[in-house]
C-alpha positions in Angstrom: 14.5 19.7 -33.6 16.9 17.3 -35.3 14.5 16.6 -38.2 14.6 20.3 -39.1 18.4 20.5 -38.7 18.0 23.5 -36.5 21.4 22.9 -34.8 23.0 23.5 -38.2 21.5 27.0 -38.2 22.8 28.1 -34.8 26.1 29.4 -36.1 24.3 31.6 -38.7 21.8 32.9 -36.0 24.7 33.8 -33.7 26.6 35.5 -36.5 23.5 37.6 -37.3 23.1 38.3 -33.5 19.5 37.0 -33.5 19.7 33.7 -31.6 18.7 35.3 -28.3 15.7 37.0 -29.9 14.6 33.8 -31.4 14.8 31.9 -28.1 12.9 34.7 -26.4 10.1 34.3 -28.9 9.8 30.6 -28.3 9.7 31.2 -24.5 7.2 34.0 -24.7 4.3 33.0 -22.3 1.8 34.7 -24.6 2.4 32.3 -27.4 1.2 28.7 -27.4 2.6 26.6 -30.3 1.6 23.3 -28.7 -1.4 21.1 -29.4 -2.8 21.5 -25.8 -4.5 24.6 -24.6 -2.8 26.7 -21.9 -5.1 27.2 -18.9 -5.3 29.9 -16.4 -5.5 29.5 -12.6 -9.3 28.9 -12.8 -8.9 26.2 -15.5 -10.2 28.4 -18.3 -8.5 28.3 -21.6 -6.0 31.2 -21.7 -4.4 30.2 -25.1 -5.9 27.6 -27.3 -3.8 24.8 -28.7 -3.0 24.6 -32.4 -4.4 21.8 -34.5 -2.6 20.4 -37.6 -4.4 22.8 -39.9 -3.2 25.8 -37.8 0.4 24.6 -37.7 0.3 23.9 -41.5 -0.9 27.5 -42.0 1.9 28.9 -39.9 4.4 26.7 -41.8 3.1 28.0 -45.1 3.3 31.6 -44.0 6.9 31.2 -42.8 7.9 29.7 -46.1 6.1 32.4 -48.0 7.8 35.2 -46.0 11.3 33.7 -46.4 10.8 33.0 -50.1 9.7 36.6 -50.7 12.8 37.9 -48.9 14.9 35.7 -51.3 13.0 37.0 -54.3 11.5 33.6 -55.2 8.8 33.5 -57.9 5.2 33.5 -56.7 3.9 30.1 -56.0 7.4 28.4 -55.7 6.8 27.8 -52.0 3.4 26.2 -52.5 2.9 22.8 -50.8 -0.4 21.1 -51.7 -2.6 19.9 -48.9 -2.6 16.2 -48.3 -5.9 14.4 -48.0 
């Protein structure tokens, strides 16, 4: 959390009255943003974990959406894949 300077964004989220909604989304039991799968009572995979590629895709999508809202030029959010 500290690397992303999330704590600096808290006042903005409070002012916009969306901090609670954001926290609810992170706590939603139907979402797994971790690398390990969530298992049900029988030990079967209920929610698969996310690998690095999936997290990178989510990251790119978030950047794209926020840049569109700020009227950024197409492709300004592009970050090339590392090999």
